[in-house]
C-alpha positions in Angstrom: 34.8 -1.7 -16.7 31.0 -2.2 -16.6 29.6 -3.6 -19.8 26.0 -3.3 -18.7 24.2 -1.8 -21.8 21.7 0.0 -19.7 23.7 2.3 -17.5 26.9 2.7 -15.6 26.0 1.0 -12.4 28.0 2.0 -9.4 27.6 -1.2 -7.5 28.3 -3.2 -10.6 31.5 -1.5 -11.0 32.5 -2.4 -7.4 31.5 -6.1 -7.9 33.3 -6.5 -11.2 32.6 -7.5 -14.8 31.0 -10.9 -13.7 28.0 -9.0 -12.2 27.2 -7.2 -15.5 26.5 -10.2 -17.7 24.1 -13.2 -17.4 26.3 -16.1 -16.0 26.1 -18.6 -13.3 27.6 -16.3 -10.7 25.5 -13.3 -11.5 22.4 -15.4 -11.8 22.9 -16.8 -8.2 23.8 -13.4 -6.8 20.9 -11.5 -8.3 18.4 -14.2 -7.1 19.9 -14.3 -3.7 19.8 -10.5 -3.5 16.2 -10.3 -4.7 15.1 -12.9 -2.1 16.9 -10.8 0.7 15.3 -7.5 -0.5 11.8 -8.9 -1.2 11.7 -10.9 2.1 12.6 -7.7 4.1 9.5 -5.9 2.5 7.3 -9.0 2.8 8.2 -9.5 6.4 7.1 -5.8 7.2 3.8 -6.5 5.5 3.3 -9.9 7.2 4.1 -8.4 10.6 1.1 -6.0 10.2 -1.1 -9.0 9.1 -1.7 -7.8 5.6 -3.0 -10.0 2.8 0.1 -10.3 0.7 3.0 -11.6 2.9 6.6 -12.9 2.9 6.2 -15.6 0.3 4.1 -13.5 -2.0 6.6 -10.6 -2.2 9.6 -13.0 -2.6 7.9 -15.0 -5.5 6.6 -12.0 -7.3 10.0 -10.1 -7.2 12.0 -13.2 -8.0 9.7 -14.0 -11.0 10.4 -10.5 -12.4 14.2 -10.9 -11.9 14.1 -14.2 -13.8 12.1 -12.6 -16.5 14.6 -9.8 -16.9 17.5 -12.4 -17.1 15.7 -14.4 -19.6 15.0 -11.4 -21.7 18.7 -10.4 -21.6 19.7 -13.9 -22.9 17.0 -13.9 -25.6 17.9 -10.3 -26.8 21.6 -11.2 -27.0 21.0 -13.9 -29.6 18.1 -12.5 -31.4 17.2 -9.4 -33.4 14.5 -8.3 -31.0 15.2 -5.4 -28.6 11.7 -5.7 -26.8 11.8 -7.2 -23.3 8.5 -9.1 -23.8 8.8 -11.5 -20.9 9.7 -8.6 -18.5 6.8 -6.6 -19.6 4.4 -9.5 -19.1 5.8 -10.2 -15.7 5.2 -6.6 -14.5 1.7 -6.7 -15.9 1.1 -10.0 -14.1 2.4 -8.7 -10.8 0.1 -5.6 -11.3 -2.9 -7.9 -11.7 -1.9 -9.9 -8.6 -1.4 -6.9 -6.5 -4.9 -5.7 -7.5 -6.4 -8.8 -6.0 -5.0 -7.8 -2.5 -7.3 -4.7 -2.5 -10.4 -5.6 -0.4 -13.7 -3.7 0.4 -14.8 -4.3 4.0 -18.3 -4.4 5.2 -17.6 -1.0 6.7 -17.1 0.6 3.2 -13.4 0.8 3.8 -10.9 0.1 1.1 -8.1 -2.1 2.4 -4.8 -3.3 1.0 -3.9 -0.4 -1.3 -0.5 0.1 0.4 0.3 -3.7 0.1 -0.9 -3.8 -3.5 1.3 -0.9 -4.5 4.2 -2.3 -2.4 4.0 -5.7 -4.2 4.0 -4.0 -7.7 7.0 -1.9 -6.7 8.8 -4.9 -5.3 8.3 -6.6 -8.6 9.8 -3.7 -10.4 12.7 -3.8 -8.0 13.2 -7.5 -8.8 13.2 -6.5 -12.5 15.9 -3.9 -11.9 18.1 -6.4 -10.1 17.5 -9.0 -12.8 18.8 -6.5 -15.4 21.9 -5.9 -13.4 20.9 -2.5 -12.2 21.9 -3.0 -8.6 22.3 0.6 -7.6 18.7 1.5 -8.8 17.3 -1.7 -7.2 18.9 -1.2 -3.7 18.2 2.5 -3.7 14.5 1.8 -4.7 14.3 -0.8 -2.0 15.5 1.6 0.7 13.0 4.2 -0.4 10.2 1.6 -0.5 10.8 0.2 2.9 11.1 3.7 4.4 7.7 4.6 2.7 5.7 1.6 4.0 7.3 1.4 7.6 7.8 5.0 8.5 5.3 7.2 6.6 2.2 5.7 8.3 3.2 7.8 11.4 3.2 10.9 9.3 -0.2 9.9 7.8 -1.7 9.6 11.2 -0.6 13.0 12.1 -1.7 14.6 8.8 -5.1 13.0 9.1 -5.7 14.0 12.7 -5.1 17.7 11.6 -7.3 17.5 8.7 -10.7 19.3 8.8 -12.4 16.4 6.9 -12.8 12.8 8.1 -15.2 9.9 7.6 -17.0 7.8 10.2 -18.4 4.4 10.2 -21.5 4.9 12.3 -23.8 2.2 13.9 -27.0 3.5 15.5 -29.3 1.5 17.6 -32.3 2.8 15.7 -32.8 4.7 12.5 -34.8 7.4 14.3 -31.6 8.4 16.1 -30.0 9.6 12.9 -31.6 13.0 13.4 -30.3 13.2 17.0 -26.8 12.5 15.7 -27.1 15.2 13.0 -28.3 17.7 15.6 -25.3 16.8 17.9 -22.8 17.2 15.1 -24.1 20.7 14.2 -24.1 21.7 17.9 -20.4 20.8 18.0 -19.5 23.1 15.2 -19.2 20.5 12.5 -20.9 20.0 9.2 -22.1 16.7 7.6 -21.2 16.6 4.0 -22.6 13.2 3.2 -24.5 10.3 4.7 -24.7 6.9 3.0 -26.6 3.9 4.4 -24.5 0.7 4.5 -26.7 -2.1 2.9 -24.3 -4.7 4.4 -25.9 -4.5 7.7 -29.6 -5.0 6.5 -31.6 -7.1 8.9 -28.9 -6.8 11.6 -31.2 -4.7 13.9 -28.8 -1.7 13.5 -28.9 1.3 11.3 -25.4 1.6 9.8 -24.0 4.7 7.9 -20.8 6.2 6.4 -20.6 9.8 7.4 -18.4 12.5 5.9 -17.8 15.3 8.3 -16.1 18.7 8.1 -14.9 20.6 11.3 -16.0 24.2 10.6 -15.5 25.8 14.0 -12.0 27.2 14.1 -11.7 27.2 17.9 -13.0 23.6 18.0 -10.6 22.2 15.5 -7.6 23.9 17.3 -7.9 21.7 20.4 -9.8 18.5 19.4 -8.3 15.7 17.5 -10.4 13.2 15.5 -9.9 10.7 18.3 -11.2 13.2 20.9 -14.3 13.8 18.7 -15.0 10.2 18.2 -14.6 9.4 22.0 -17.1 12.2 22.8 -19.6 10.8 20.3 -19.1 7.3 21.5 -20.5 8.3 24.9 -23.9 8.9 23.4 -26.5 6.3 24.3 -28.0 5.8 20.9 -24.6 5.1 19.2 -23.8 1.4 19.2 -20.4 1.6 17.6 -18.3 4.5 15.9 -14.8 4.6 14.3 -12.9 6.6 11.9 -12.7 5.2 8.3 -9.2 4.9 6.8 
């Protein structure tokens, strides 16, 4: 029978009573399992050249798992029922993951998915450290699916959206009026234009532009990439791309 005080864990029932308590065998098994799960997620992030990679995911998740096991030992011999070390480890991983969020010179926020994934990976380590194998493994499957497969769906949804943002580099600030006129002729509206100070003294006029496709016929047949490619052909545009 499973003696885990948190829940009746299906995988722990299969493994046996040794897996529910904190002993030499369960400690080795939990750490090994955490390394396997975290390295899978870390490898996926590293393969796409994100800031937090293989080692970061493994260390963060393993730290949370060890914290959970220490808390289990402490609570079993003391009057405290508060997992202080586990709570501190999750907060620490949240702070660490926040450092992987970057703001590029093109006013784009990068690293949000990696940051959220690192935090979630830490929580999975916490679940495994508590002996909640079913929750940990099920959460791992859901997480790896989200970060590896959902980007494809995001691309489709973004391309069908009537709203998108552009990073725009003009050869001269006087060309901004020409750009605005072109956008309006194409059946689109400019919601906002912000000058990017990061490119001061570069010789270019750089902007972040929010656009809405208002013409119904136009948005039926033109994807964001088609629109950007058409705009890229204009002589006064030095560089243009859609912002994430």
